[in-house]
PAKOLVEX-161684 format. One record per residue (C-alpha): residue number from 1; residue in one letter; x, y, z. Coordinates in Angstrom, 1 decimal. Layout:
BEGIN
pt resi=NUM | resn=a | xx=X | yy=Y | zz=Z
...
END
This chain:
BEGIN
pt resi=1 | resn=m | xx=0.0 | yy=0.0 | zz=0.0
pt resi=2 | resn=t | xx=1.2 | yy=3.5 | zz=-0.8
pt resi=3 | resn=d | xx=2.0 | yy=5.6 | zz=2.2
pt resi=4 | resn=f | xx=1.1 | yy=9.0 | zz=0.8
pt resi=5 | resn=l | xx=-0.7 | yy=10.1 | zz=-2.4
pt resi=6 | resn=f | xx=0.1 | yy=13.7 | zz=-3.1
pt resi=7 | resn=n | xx=-2.5 | yy=15.7 | zz=-4.9
pt resi=8 | resn=g | xx=-1.7 | yy=19.0 | zz=-6.7
pt resi=9 | resn=y | xx=-1.1 | yy=20.6 | zz=-10.1
pt resi=10 | resn=y | xx=1.8 | yy=18.3 | zz=-10.9
pt resi=11 | resn=g | xx=3.2 | yy=16.9 | zz=-14.2
pt resi=12 | resn=y | xx=2.7 | yy=20.0 | zz=-16.4
pt resi=13 | resn=r | xx=6.4 | yy=21.0 | zz=-16.7
pt resi=14 | resn=n | xx=6.1 | yy=23.9 | zz=-14.3
pt resi=15 | resn=t | xx=9.2 | yy=24.4 | zz=-12.0
pt resi=16 | resn=g | xx=7.1 | yy=25.8 | zz=-9.2
pt resi=17 | resn=d | xx=5.0 | yy=22.7 | zz=-9.0
pt resi=18 | resn=d | xx=8.0 | yy=20.5 | zz=-9.6
pt resi=19 | resn=v | xx=9.5 | yy=22.0 | zz=-6.5
pt resi=20 | resn=f | xx=6.4 | yy=20.9 | zz=-4.5
pt resi=21 | resn=c | xx=7.0 | yy=17.4 | zz=-5.7
pt resi=22 | resn=v | xx=10.7 | yy=17.5 | zz=-4.7
pt resi=23 | resn=v | xx=9.9 | yy=18.9 | zz=-1.2
pt resi=24 | resn=a | xx=7.0 | yy=16.5 | zz=-0.7
pt resi=25 | resn=d | xx=9.3 | yy=13.6 | zz=-1.5
pt resi=26 | resn=w | xx=12.1 | yy=14.8 | zz=0.7
pt resi=27 | resn=g | xx=9.9 | yy=16.0 | zz=3.6
pt resi=28 | resn=s | xx=7.6 | yy=13.0 | zz=3.8
pt resi=29 | resn=r | xx=10.6 | yy=10.6 | zz=3.9
pt resi=30 | resn=k | xx=12.5 | yy=12.7 | zz=6.4
pt resi=31 | resn=y | xx=9.7 | yy=13.7 | zz=8.8
pt resi=32 | resn=w | xx=6.9 | yy=11.1 | zz=8.2
pt resi=33 | resn=g | xx=9.0 | yy=8.0 | zz=7.7
pt resi=34 | resn=a | xx=7.4 | yy=7.4 | zz=4.2
pt resi=35 | resn=r | xx=8.7 | yy=4.8 | zz=1.9
pt resi=36 | resn=d | xx=6.2 | yy=4.4 | zz=-0.9
pt resi=37 | resn=l | xx=4.9 | yy=7.6 | zz=-2.5
pt resi=38 | resn=a | xx=2.6 | yy=8.5 | zz=-5.4
pt resi=39 | resn=f | xx=1.7 | yy=11.7 | zz=-7.1
pt resi=40 | resn=v | xx=-1.4 | yy=12.7 | zz=-9.1
pt resi=41 | resn=a | xx=0.6 | yy=13.4 | zz=-12.2
pt resi=42 | resn=t | xx=1.4 | yy=12.0 | zz=-15.7
pt resi=43 | resn=e | xx=5.1 | yy=12.6 | zz=-15.2
pt resi=44 | resn=l | xx=7.4 | yy=13.7 | zz=-12.4
pt resi=45 | resn=p | xx=10.5 | yy=15.8 | zz=-12.0
pt resi=46 | resn=v | xx=13.8 | yy=14.4 | zz=-10.8
pt resi=47 | resn=l | xx=13.3 | yy=13.1 | zz=-7.3
pt resi=48 | resn=s | xx=15.7 | yy=11.7 | zz=-4.7
pt resi=49 | resn=q | xx=14.0 | yy=8.2 | zz=-4.9
pt resi=50 | resn=p | xx=11.6 | yy=6.6 | zz=-7.3
pt resi=51 | resn=a | xx=7.9 | yy=7.5 | zz=-6.9
pt resi=52 | resn=q | xx=4.8 | yy=6.7 | zz=-8.9
pt resi=53 | resn=a | xx=3.0 | yy=9.1 | zz=-11.3
pt resi=54 | resn=i | xx=-0.5 | yy=7.6 | zz=-11.2
pt resi=55 | resn=i | xx=-2.2 | yy=9.3 | zz=-14.3
pt resi=56 | resn=p | xx=-1.7 | yy=7.2 | zz=-17.5
pt resi=57 | resn=t | xx=-0.2 | yy=9.1 | zz=-20.3
pt resi=58 | resn=e | xx=-2.5 | yy=7.5 | zz=-22.9
pt resi=59 | resn=r | xx=-6.3 | yy=7.4 | zz=-22.5
pt resi=60 | resn=r | xx=-7.5 | yy=4.0 | zz=-23.7
pt resi=61 | resn=y | xx=-11.1 | yy=4.3 | zz=-22.6
pt resi=62 | resn=p | xx=-13.5 | yy=7.0 | zz=-21.2
pt resi=63 | resn=g | xx=-13.1 | yy=7.6 | zz=-17.5
pt resi=64 | resn=q | xx=-9.7 | yy=5.9 | zz=-17.3
pt resi=65 | resn=q | xx=-8.1 | yy=8.9 | zz=-15.5
pt resi=66 | resn=t | xx=-10.9 | yy=9.0 | zz=-12.9
pt resi=67 | resn=l | xx=-10.6 | yy=5.2 | zz=-12.3
pt resi=68 | resn=s | xx=-6.8 | yy=5.4 | zz=-12.0
pt resi=69 | resn=r | xx=-7.0 | yy=8.2 | zz=-9.5
pt resi=70 | resn=t | xx=-9.7 | yy=6.5 | zz=-7.5
pt resi=71 | resn=l | xx=-7.9 | yy=3.2 | zz=-7.3
pt resi=72 | resn=s | xx=-4.7 | yy=5.0 | zz=-6.3
pt resi=73 | resn=g | xx=-6.5 | yy=6.7 | zz=-3.6
pt resi=74 | resn=l | xx=-7.9 | yy=3.5 | zz=-2.3
pt resi=75 | resn=g | xx=-4.4 | yy=2.1 | zz=-2.3
pt resi=76 | resn=a | xx=-2.9 | yy=4.9 | zz=-0.2
pt resi=77 | resn=r | xx=-2.9 | yy=5.3 | zz=3.5
pt resi=78 | resn=h | xx=-3.2 | yy=9.1 | zz=3.3
pt resi=79 | resn=m | xx=-4.0 | yy=11.6 | zz=0.5
pt resi=80 | resn=v | xx=-2.4 | yy=15.0 | zz=1.0
pt resi=81 | resn=y | xx=-3.1 | yy=18.2 | zz=-1.0
pt resi=82 | resn=f | xx=0.4 | yy=19.6 | zz=-1.2
pt resi=83 | resn=g | xx=1.5 | yy=23.0 | zz=-2.3
pt resi=84 | resn=g | xx=-0.1 | yy=25.7 | zz=-4.4
pt resi=85 | resn=s | xx=-3.6 | yy=27.2 | zz=-4.9
pt resi=86 | resn=t | xx=-5.6 | yy=24.0 | zz=-4.9
pt resi=87 | resn=l | xx=-8.6 | yy=24.7 | zz=-2.6
pt resi=88 | resn=h | xx=-10.9 | yy=27.2 | zz=-4.3
pt resi=89 | resn=s | xx=-13.6 | yy=25.3 | zz=-6.1
pt resi=90 | resn=p | xx=-15.6 | yy=22.0 | zz=-6.0
pt resi=91 | resn=q | xx=-13.3 | yy=18.9 | zz=-6.2
pt resi=92 | resn=e | xx=-13.1 | yy=16.3 | zz=-8.9
pt resi=93 | resn=l | xx=-15.3 | yy=13.2 | zz=-8.9
pt resi=94 | resn=w | xx=-12.5 | yy=10.9 | zz=-7.7
pt resi=95 | resn=v | xx=-11.8 | yy=13.0 | zz=-4.6
pt resi=96 | resn=n | xx=-15.5 | yy=12.9 | zz=-3.7
pt resi=97 | resn=l | xx=-15.6 | yy=9.2 | zz=-4.1
pt resi=98 | resn=l | xx=-12.7 | yy=8.8 | zz=-1.7
pt resi=99 | resn=r | xx=-14.6 | yy=10.9 | zz=0.9
pt resi=100 | resn=q | xx=-17.5 | yy=8.4 | zz=1.1
pt resi=101 | resn=s | xx=-17.7 | yy=6.6 | zz=4.4
pt resi=102 | resn=l | xx=-17.9 | yy=3.2 | zz=2.8
pt resi=103 | resn=v | xx=-14.7 | yy=3.9 | zz=0.8
pt resi=104 | resn=q | xx=-12.9 | yy=5.1 | zz=3.9
pt resi=105 | resn=k | xx=-13.5 | yy=1.8 | zz=5.6
pt resi=106 | resn=v | xx=-11.4 | yy=0.1 | zz=2.8
pt resi=107 | resn=g | xx=-8.3 | yy=1.4 | zz=4.4
pt resi=108 | resn=r | xx=-7.5 | yy=5.0 | zz=3.4
pt resi=109 | resn=k | xx=-7.0 | yy=6.7 | zz=6.7
pt resi=110 | resn=s | xx=-7.1 | yy=10.4 | zz=6.0
pt resi=111 | resn=i | xx=-7.2 | yy=13.5 | zz=3.8
pt resi=112 | resn=a | xx=-5.0 | yy=16.4 | zz=4.7
pt resi=113 | resn=a | xx=-3.5 | yy=19.6 | zz=3.1
pt resi=114 | resn=a | xx=-0.1 | yy=21.2 | zz=3.5
pt resi=115 | resn=g | xx=1.5 | yy=24.3 | zz=2.0
pt resi=116 | resn=v | xx=-1.7 | yy=25.3 | zz=0.3
pt resi=117 | resn=s | xx=-3.6 | yy=28.5 | zz=-0.3
pt resi=118 | resn=v | xx=-7.3 | yy=28.6 | zz=0.4
pt resi=119 | resn=g | xx=-9.4 | yy=30.8 | zz=-1.9
pt resi=120 | resn=p | xx=-10.1 | yy=33.1 | zz=-3.6
pt resi=121 | resn=f | xx=-13.2 | yy=31.0 | zz=-4.2
pt resi=122 | resn=k | xx=-14.6 | yy=30.8 | zz=-7.7
pt resi=123 | resn=s | xx=-18.2 | yy=30.5 | zz=-6.5
pt resi=124 | resn=t | xx=-20.4 | yy=30.3 | zz=-3.4
pt resi=125 | resn=d | xx=-20.8 | yy=26.6 | zz=-4.1
pt resi=126 | resn=g | xx=-17.1 | yy=26.3 | zz=-4.3
pt resi=127 | resn=e | xx=-16.6 | yy=27.9 | zz=-0.9
pt resi=128 | resn=r | xx=-19.3 | yy=25.7 | zz=0.6
pt resi=129 | resn=e | xx=-17.7 | yy=22.6 | zz=-0.8
pt resi=130 | resn=i | xx=-14.2 | yy=23.5 | zz=0.3
pt resi=131 | resn=r | xx=-15.4 | yy=24.3 | zz=3.8
pt resi=132 | resn=k | xx=-16.9 | yy=20.8 | zz=4.0
pt resi=133 | resn=l | xx=-13.8 | yy=19.2 | zz=2.6
pt resi=134 | resn=i | xx=-11.5 | yy=21.0 | zz=5.1
pt resi=135 | resn=g | xx=-13.9 | yy=19.9 | zz=7.9
pt resi=136 | resn=e | xx=-13.1 | yy=16.3 | zz=7.0
pt resi=137 | resn=m | xx=-9.3 | yy=16.7 | zz=7.0
pt resi=138 | resn=s | xx=-6.9 | yy=15.4 | zz=9.7
pt resi=139 | resn=y | xx=-5.1 | yy=18.8 | zz=9.5
pt resi=140 | resn=i | xx=-4.4 | yy=21.7 | zz=7.1
pt resi=141 | resn=a | xx=-1.3 | yy=23.7 | zz=7.0
pt resi=142 | resn=v | xx=-1.6 | yy=26.9 | zz=4.9
pt resi=143 | resn=r | xx=1.1 | yy=29.0 | zz=3.4
pt resi=144 | resn=d | xx=-0.1 | yy=32.5 | zz=4.1
pt resi=145 | resn=r | xx=-1.9 | yy=34.6 | zz=6.7
pt resi=146 | resn=a | xx=-4.8 | yy=35.3 | zz=4.4
pt resi=147 | resn=s | xx=-5.6 | yy=31.6 | zz=4.0
pt resi=148 | resn=f | xx=-5.2 | yy=31.1 | zz=7.7
pt resi=149 | resn=e | xx=-7.8 | yy=33.7 | zz=8.4
pt resi=150 | resn=i | xx=-10.2 | yy=32.2 | zz=5.8
pt resi=151 | resn=v | xx=-9.9 | yy=28.7 | zz=7.4
pt resi=152 | resn=k | xx=-10.3 | yy=30.0 | zz=10.9
pt resi=153 | resn=a | xx=-13.4 | yy=31.9 | zz=9.9
pt resi=154 | resn=m | xx=-14.9 | yy=28.6 | zz=8.6
pt resi=155 | resn=n | xx=-15.1 | yy=27.5 | zz=12.3
pt resi=156 | resn=v | xx=-14.2 | yy=23.8 | zz=11.5
pt resi=157 | resn=d | xx=-12.8 | yy=21.3 | zz=14.0
pt resi=158 | resn=t | xx=-9.8 | yy=20.5 | zz=11.8
pt resi=159 | resn=p | xx=-6.5 | yy=21.7 | zz=13.2
pt resi=160 | resn=v | xx=-5.2 | yy=24.6 | zz=11.1
pt resi=161 | resn=i | xx=-1.6 | yy=25.6 | zz=11.1
pt resi=162 | resn=q | xx=-0.1 | yy=28.7 | zz=9.7
pt resi=163 | resn=a | xx=3.0 | yy=27.4 | zz=7.9
pt resi=164 | resn=f | xx=4.7 | yy=28.9 | zz=4.8
pt resi=165 | resn=d | xx=5.3 | yy=28.0 | zz=1.2
pt resi=166 | resn=p | xx=6.9 | yy=24.5 | zz=1.0
pt resi=167 | resn=a | xx=9.2 | yy=25.8 | zz=-1.8
pt resi=168 | resn=l | xx=11.3 | yy=27.5 | zz=1.0
pt resi=169 | resn=l | xx=12.4 | yy=24.1 | zz=2.0
pt resi=170 | resn=m | xx=14.5 | yy=23.7 | zz=-1.1
pt resi=171 | resn=l | xx=17.2 | yy=25.2 | zz=1.1
pt resi=172 | resn=d | xx=17.0 | yy=22.1 | zz=3.3
pt resi=173 | resn=v | xx=16.7 | yy=19.8 | zz=0.2
pt resi=174 | resn=m | xx=19.9 | yy=21.3 | zz=-1.2
pt resi=175 | resn=k | xx=21.7 | yy=20.8 | zz=2.1
pt resi=176 | resn=d | xx=20.7 | yy=17.1 | zz=2.1
pt resi=177 | resn=s | xx=21.6 | yy=16.5 | zz=-1.6
pt resi=178 | resn=a | xx=24.8 | yy=16.4 | zz=-3.7
pt resi=179 | resn=a | xx=25.5 | yy=19.7 | zz=-5.4
pt resi=180 | resn=p | xx=24.3 | yy=19.6 | zz=-9.0
pt resi=181 | resn=v | xx=26.9 | yy=19.8 | zz=-11.8
pt resi=182 | resn=l | xx=26.4 | yy=23.1 | zz=-13.6
pt resi=183 | resn=p | xx=27.9 | yy=24.3 | zz=-16.9
pt resi=184 | resn=e | xx=30.4 | yy=27.1 | zz=-17.0
pt resi=185 | resn=r | xx=28.8 | yy=30.5 | zz=-17.8
pt resi=186 | resn=a | xx=30.2 | yy=33.9 | zz=-18.9
pt resi=187 | resn=t | xx=31.5 | yy=36.0 | zz=-16.1
pt resi=188 | resn=g | xx=32.7 | yy=39.6 | zz=-15.8
pt resi=189 | resn=r | xx=29.5 | yy=41.5 | zz=-15.3
pt resi=190 | resn=p | xx=26.6 | yy=41.3 | zz=-12.8
pt resi=191 | resn=v | xx=23.9 | yy=38.8 | zz=-13.8
pt resi=192 | resn=i | xx=20.1 | yy=39.5 | zz=-13.5
pt resi=193 | resn=g | xx=18.0 | yy=36.5 | zz=-13.6
pt resi=194 | resn=v | xx=14.6 | yy=37.0 | zz=-15.4
pt resi=195 | resn=s | xx=11.5 | yy=34.9 | zz=-15.3
pt resi=196 | resn=v | xx=8.4 | yy=36.0 | zz=-17.3
pt resi=197 | resn=c | xx=5.0 | yy=34.5 | zz=-18.0
pt resi=198 | resn=n | xx=1.6 | yy=35.3 | zz=-19.5
pt resi=199 | resn=v | xx=-1.3 | yy=35.2 | zz=-17.1
pt resi=200 | resn=e | xx=-4.7 | yy=36.4 | zz=-18.3
pt resi=201 | resn=r | xx=-4.9 | yy=34.4 | zz=-21.5
pt resi=202 | resn=y | xx=-5.0 | yy=31.2 | zz=-19.5
pt resi=203 | resn=y | xx=-8.1 | yy=32.2 | zz=-17.5
pt resi=204 | resn=g | xx=-11.6 | yy=32.6 | zz=-18.7
pt resi=205 | resn=k | xx=-12.5 | yy=36.2 | zz=-19.5
pt resi=206 | resn=g | xx=-9.0 | yy=37.3 | zz=-18.6
pt resi=207 | resn=n | xx=-8.1 | yy=40.9 | zz=-19.3
pt resi=208 | resn=l | xx=-5.7 | yy=40.6 | zz=-22.2
pt resi=209 | resn=e | xx=-5.0 | yy=44.3 | zz=-22.2
pt resi=210 | resn=n | xx=-3.6 | yy=44.1 | zz=-18.7
pt resi=211 | resn=e | xx=-1.4 | yy=41.2 | zz=-19.8
pt resi=212 | resn=q | xx=-0.1 | yy=43.2 | zz=-22.8
pt resi=213 | resn=r | xx=0.6 | yy=46.1 | zz=-20.5
pt resi=214 | resn=r | xx=2.5 | yy=43.9 | zz=-18.1
pt resi=215 | resn=v | xx=4.7 | yy=42.4 | zz=-20.8
pt resi=216 | resn=a | xx=5.4 | yy=45.8 | zz=-22.3
pt resi=217 | resn=s | xx=6.5 | yy=47.0 | zz=-18.9
pt resi=218 | resn=v | xx=8.8 | yy=44.0 | zz=-18.4
pt resi=219 | resn=k | xx=10.3 | yy=44.6 | zz=-21.8
pt resi=220 | resn=a | xx=11.0 | yy=48.2 | zz=-20.9
pt resi=221 | resn=t | xx=12.6 | yy=47.2 | zz=-17.6
pt resi=222 | resn=v | xx=15.0 | yy=44.6 | zz=-19.1
pt resi=223 | resn=k | xx=15.9 | yy=47.0 | zz=-21.9
pt resi=224 | resn=a | xx=16.9 | yy=49.6 | zz=-19.3
pt resi=225 | resn=l | xx=19.0 | yy=46.9 | zz=-17.5
pt resi=226 | resn=a | xx=20.6 | yy=46.0 | zz=-20.8
pt resi=227 | resn=e | xx=21.5 | yy=49.7 | zz=-21.4
pt resi=228 | resn=e | xx=23.3 | yy=49.6 | zz=-18.1
pt resi=229 | resn=g | xx=25.4 | yy=46.6 | zz=-19.3
pt resi=230 | resn=f | xx=24.0 | yy=43.9 | zz=-17.0
pt resi=231 | resn=a | xx=24.0 | yy=40.3 | zz=-18.2
pt resi=232 | resn=l | xx=20.5 | yy=38.9 | zz=-18.5
pt resi=233 | resn=r | xx=19.8 | yy=35.2 | zz=-17.8
pt resi=234 | resn=f | xx=16.2 | yy=34.2 | zz=-18.7
pt resi=235 | resn=f | xx=14.7 | yy=31.2 | zz=-16.9
pt resi=236 | resn=v | xx=11.8 | yy=29.3 | zz=-18.6
pt resi=237 | resn=f | xx=10.0 | yy=28.2 | zz=-15.5
pt resi=238 | resn=n | xx=7.1 | yy=26.6 | zz=-17.3
pt resi=239 | resn=g | xx=7.8 | yy=24.4 | zz=-20.3
pt resi=240 | resn=h | xx=4.3 | yy=23.3 | zz=-21.1
pt resi=241 | resn=a | xx=3.6 | yy=23.3 | zz=-24.8
pt resi=242 | resn=g | xx=0.2 | yy=24.9 | zz=-24.4
pt resi=243 | resn=s | xx=0.5 | yy=27.2 | zz=-21.4
pt resi=244 | resn=g | xx=4.2 | yy=27.6 | zz=-20.9
pt resi=245 | resn=d | xx=6.7 | yy=30.5 | zz=-20.9
pt resi=246 | resn=d | xx=8.7 | yy=29.8 | zz=-24.0
pt resi=247 | resn=a | xx=6.8 | yy=32.2 | zz=-26.4
pt resi=248 | resn=v | xx=6.7 | yy=35.2 | zz=-24.0
pt resi=249 | resn=t | xx=10.3 | yy=34.6 | zz=-23.0
pt resi=250 | resn=d | xx=11.4 | yy=34.7 | zz=-26.6
pt resi=251 | resn=e | xx=9.2 | yy=37.8 | zz=-27.2
pt resi=252 | resn=v | xx=11.0 | yy=39.7 | zz=-24.4
pt resi=253 | resn=i | xx=14.4 | yy=38.6 | zz=-25.6
pt resi=254 | resn=a | xx=13.6 | yy=39.7 | zz=-29.1
pt resi=255 | resn=s | xx=12.7 | yy=43.1 | zz=-27.8
pt resi=256 | resn=l | xx=16.4 | yy=43.6 | zz=-26.8
pt resi=257 | resn=d | xx=17.4 | yy=43.8 | zz=-30.5
pt resi=258 | resn=g | xx=20.3 | yy=41.4 | zz=-30.4
pt resi=259 | resn=y | xx=21.9 | yy=42.5 | zz=-27.1
pt resi=260 | resn=p | xx=24.8 | yy=40.1 | zz=-26.7
pt resi=261 | resn=h | xx=24.8 | yy=39.5 | zz=-23.0
pt resi=262 | resn=v | xx=21.7 | yy=37.3 | zz=-22.9
pt resi=263 | resn=e | xx=21.3 | yy=33.6 | zz=-21.9
pt resi=264 | resn=r | xx=18.2 | yy=31.6 | zz=-22.2
pt resi=265 | resn=l | xx=17.8 | yy=28.6 | zz=-19.8
pt resi=266 | resn=p | xx=15.1 | yy=26.2 | zz=-21.1
pt resi=267 | resn=y | xx=12.7 | yy=24.4 | zz=-18.7
pt resi=268 | resn=d | xx=14.6 | yy=21.9 | zz=-16.6
pt resi=269 | resn=d | xx=12.9 | yy=18.9 | zz=-14.9
pt resi=270 | resn=d | xx=15.5 | yy=19.0 | zz=-12.1
pt resi=271 | resn=p | xx=14.5 | yy=21.8 | zz=-9.6
pt resi=272 | resn=k | xx=17.8 | yy=21.4 | zz=-7.8
pt resi=273 | resn=r | xx=19.6 | yy=22.5 | zz=-10.9
pt resi=274 | resn=v | xx=17.2 | yy=25.4 | zz=-11.4
pt resi=275 | resn=y | xx=17.8 | yy=26.5 | zz=-7.7
pt resi=276 | resn=a | xx=21.6 | yy=26.3 | zz=-8.2
pt resi=277 | resn=e | xx=21.4 | yy=28.4 | zz=-11.3
pt resi=278 | resn=l | xx=19.2 | yy=31.1 | zz=-9.6
pt resi=279 | resn=q | xx=21.7 | yy=31.1 | zz=-6.8
pt resi=280 | resn=r | xx=24.4 | yy=32.1 | zz=-9.2
pt resi=281 | resn=c | xx=22.6 | yy=35.3 | zz=-10.2
pt resi=282 | resn=d | xx=23.2 | yy=38.7 | zz=-8.5
pt resi=283 | resn=a | xx=19.5 | yy=39.6 | zz=-8.5
pt resi=284 | resn=i | xx=16.2 | yy=38.3 | zz=-9.9
pt resi=285 | resn=f | xx=13.4 | yy=40.1 | zz=-11.7
pt resi=286 | resn=g | xx=10.5 | yy=37.7 | zz=-11.7
pt resi=287 | resn=v | xx=6.9 | yy=37.5 | zz=-12.8
pt resi=288 | resn=r | xx=6.8 | yy=33.8 | zz=-11.7
pt resi=289 | resn=l | xx=6.2 | yy=33.7 | zz=-8.0
pt resi=290 | resn=h | xx=8.4 | yy=30.7 | zz=-7.3
pt resi=291 | resn=a | xx=11.4 | yy=32.2 | zz=-9.1
pt resi=292 | resn=c | xx=11.3 | yy=34.8 | zz=-6.4
pt resi=293 | resn=i | xx=10.5 | yy=32.4 | zz=-3.5
pt resi=294 | resn=l | xx=13.5 | yy=30.3 | zz=-4.5
pt resi=295 | resn=a | xx=15.6 | yy=33.5 | zz=-4.8
pt resi=296 | resn=y | xx=14.6 | yy=34.5 | zz=-1.3
pt resi=297 | resn=t | xx=15.5 | yy=31.1 | zz=0.1
pt resi=298 | resn=a | xx=18.9 | yy=31.3 | zz=-1.7
pt resi=299 | resn=g | xx=19.5 | yy=34.8 | zz=-0.3
pt resi=300 | resn=v | xx=19.4 | yy=36.4 | zz=-3.8
pt resi=301 | resn=p | xx=17.7 | yy=39.8 | zz=-3.8
pt resi=302 | resn=f | xx=14.7 | yy=40.1 | zz=-6.1
pt resi=303 | resn=i | xx=11.8 | yy=42.2 | zz=-7.4
pt resi=304 | resn=l | xx=8.5 | yy=40.4 | zz=-7.9
pt resi=305 | resn=v | xx=5.7 | yy=41.5 | zz=-10.2
pt resi=306 | resn=e | xx=2.5 | yy=41.1 | zz=-8.2
pt resi=307 | resn=y | xx=0.1 | yy=39.7 | zz=-10.8
pt resi=308 | resn=h | xx=-1.9 | yy=37.8 | zz=-8.3
pt resi=309 | resn=r | xx=-3.0 | yy=38.0 | zz=-4.6
pt resi=310 | resn=k | xx=-0.6 | yy=35.2 | zz=-3.7
pt resi=311 | resn=c | xx=2.4 | yy=37.4 | zz=-4.8
pt resi=312 | resn=g | xx=1.5 | yy=40.2 | zz=-2.5
pt resi=313 | resn=d | xx=0.7 | yy=37.7 | zz=0.3
pt resi=314 | resn=f | xx=4.3 | yy=36.3 | zz=0.0
pt resi=315 | resn=l | xx=5.9 | yy=39.8 | zz=0.0
pt resi=316 | resn=d | xx=3.8 | yy=40.7 | zz=3.1
pt resi=317 | resn=e | xx=4.8 | yy=37.6 | zz=4.9
pt resi=318 | resn=i | xx=8.6 | yy=38.2 | zz=4.5
pt resi=319 | resn=g | xx=8.3 | yy=41.9 | zz=5.3
pt resi=320 | resn=y | xx=9.4 | yy=43.1 | zz=1.9
pt resi=321 | resn=r | xx=10.0 | yy=46.8 | zz=2.1
pt resi=322 | resn=p | xx=7.1 | yy=48.8 | zz=0.5
pt resi=323 | resn=e | xx=9.5 | yy=51.2 | zz=-1.3
pt resi=324 | resn=g | xx=11.0 | yy=48.3 | zz=-3.3
pt resi=325 | resn=r | xx=7.7 | yy=46.9 | zz=-4.6
pt resi=326 | resn=v | xx=6.7 | yy=47.5 | zz=-8.2
pt resi=327 | resn=g | xx=3.0 | yy=46.3 | zz=-8.0
pt resi=328 | resn=d | xx=1.7 | yy=44.5 | zz=-11.1
pt resi=329 | resn=a | xx=4.5 | yy=46.0 | zz=-13.2
pt resi=330 | resn=t | xx=2.8 | yy=49.4 | zz=-12.6
pt resi=331 | resn=a | xx=5.9 | yy=51.2 | zz=-11.4
pt resi=332 | resn=d | xx=7.9 | yy=53.2 | zz=-13.9
pt resi=333 | resn=p | xx=10.0 | yy=50.6 | zz=-15.8
pt resi=334 | resn=v | xx=13.2 | yy=52.7 | zz=-15.6
pt resi=335 | resn=e | xx=12.7 | yy=53.1 | zz=-11.9
pt resi=336 | resn=a | xx=12.1 | yy=49.4 | zz=-11.5
pt resi=337 | resn=a | xx=15.4 | yy=48.8 | zz=-13.4
pt resi=338 | resn=r | xx=17.2 | yy=51.2 | zz=-11.1
pt resi=339 | resn=r | xx=16.0 | yy=49.3 | zz=-8.1
pt resi=340 | resn=i | xx=17.0 | yy=45.9 | zz=-9.6
pt resi=341 | resn=a | xx=20.4 | yy=47.3 | zz=-10.5
pt resi=342 | resn=k | xx=20.9 | yy=48.5 | zz=-6.9
pt resi=343 | resn=l | xx=20.0 | yy=45.1 | zz=-5.6
pt resi=344 | resn=a | xx=22.4 | yy=43.4 | zz=-7.9
pt resi=345 | resn=v | xx=25.3 | yy=45.5 | zz=-6.6
pt resi=346 | resn=g | xx=24.5 | yy=45.5 | zz=-2.8
pt resi=347 | resn=g | xx=21.3 | yy=43.6 | zz=-2.2
pt resi=348 | resn=r | xx=22.9 | yy=40.5 | zz=-0.6
pt resi=349 | resn=a | xx=24.4 | yy=42.6 | zz=2.1
pt resi=350 | resn=a | xx=21.2 | yy=44.6 | zz=2.6
pt resi=351 | resn=p | xx=18.3 | yy=42.6 | zz=1.4
pt resi=352 | resn=p | xx=14.9 | yy=44.3 | zz=0.8
pt resi=353 | resn=w | xx=13.1 | yy=42.0 | zz=3.2
pt resi=354 | resn=t | xx=13.0 | yy=42.1 | zz=7.0
pt resi=355 | resn=r | xx=12.1 | yy=38.5 | zz=7.9
pt resi=356 | resn=s | xx=15.0 | yy=36.2 | zz=8.2
pt resi=357 | resn=i | xx=15.3 | yy=33.2 | zz=5.9
pt resi=358 | resn=q | xx=15.9 | yy=31.0 | zz=8.9
pt resi=359 | resn=d | xx=12.6 | yy=32.0 | zz=10.5
pt resi=360 | resn=s | xx=10.7 | yy=31.5 | zz=7.2
pt resi=361 | resn=c | xx=12.2 | yy=28.0 | zz=6.7
pt resi=362 | resn=e | xx=11.2 | yy=27.1 | zz=10.3
pt resi=363 | resn=m | xx=7.6 | yy=28.1 | zz=9.5
pt resi=364 | resn=a | xx=7.7 | yy=26.1 | zz=6.3
pt resi=365 | resn=r | xx=8.9 | yy=23.0 | zz=8.2
pt resi=366 | resn=l | xx=5.6 | yy=23.1 | zz=10.1
pt resi=367 | resn=n | xx=4.0 | yy=21.7 | zz=6.9
pt resi=368 | resn=f | xx=5.6 | yy=18.4 | zz=8.0
pt resi=369 | resn=t | xx=6.5 | yy=18.7 | zz=11.7
pt resi=370 | resn=a | xx=3.0 | yy=19.8 | zz=12.8
pt resi=371 | resn=a | xx=1.3 | yy=17.0 | zz=10.9
pt resi=372 | resn=p | xx=-0.2 | yy=14.0 | zz=12.7
pt resi=373 | resn=y | xx=2.0 | yy=11.8 | zz=10.6
pt resi=374 | resn=s | xx=5.2 | yy=13.4 | zz=12.0
pt resi=375 | resn=e | xx=7.3 | yy=10.8 | zz=13.8
pt resi=376 | resn=g | xx=7.5 | yy=13.0 | zz=16.9
pt resi=377 | resn=r | xx=3.7 | yy=13.3 | zz=17.1
pt resi=378 | resn=r | xx=2.4 | yy=9.8 | zz=16.5
END
């Protein structure tokens, strides 16, 4: 029987979600004594030990994916929502099947959540359904204060823990792992890491004009950095063919008109290598939230474009100084470039946040240590 089945937005070639898989694998083995793990995914990133991706890559008959997920759930002692914005709308059929009392008697012991955000809800029905689901959990550890307040207001009996984003624990993962082998890269000038993405086009009724405005602002900012002579290292955090960052990354690079000091790092399915590459940058300018979360964990100063509530929540949590924030790329691009340049030169010695990385990592560990599965709490 599988010890833990992890449920999230996995298997879509997204570095942020790949990091959740790596941390879930590492933390459940370290703190929960897990041996056999499975993930709701078609494919997995590079992990420390083998784990199962339960979704078949080929659909041979209708309902195959639902059946596969249900059977995997029945074969797991615990199902844990792990990482990301997963609790905001009614759940899939297979999850609801696992919640039935008859099914629970088969042997699946619990449902839980760790390192998640709760809300914003997509509908009143969604909020009602999520409240009911949380009420059935053995525990829930949330990654931000806003989610903590939402769950507390639900007045459920489930223990709720304010933890932090699990991606912060990549620092611990790296300490417990062999250093990845990285290629040599050009030296001689400060390096700004850049991570960009489109947003609104992937959501129903998204404001495409706002997306275009954001991308234009990002282009103007990196152009100003190029004019100052910085090397620009672009990270493709999402390599999904349909909703990834390749096209917008190429668009921003093309706007630099052949500037020679540009590198483009394609999507990499080994988050440890991505982390190590981010660590080699002098500063990060990111639209992707987890590019900046990893930068923070690595002690690399960053500026984050706040395209979603979760971005602002993270900056609030770490005490990011208001004068350094750029909103949803609404600050003047030249001024944003000036701030990034300043961080690249002296940001490690005087970072723009007030909360220590050590304290943040300690809170992130609560996703594991405060769980009823923790070896110290059984």
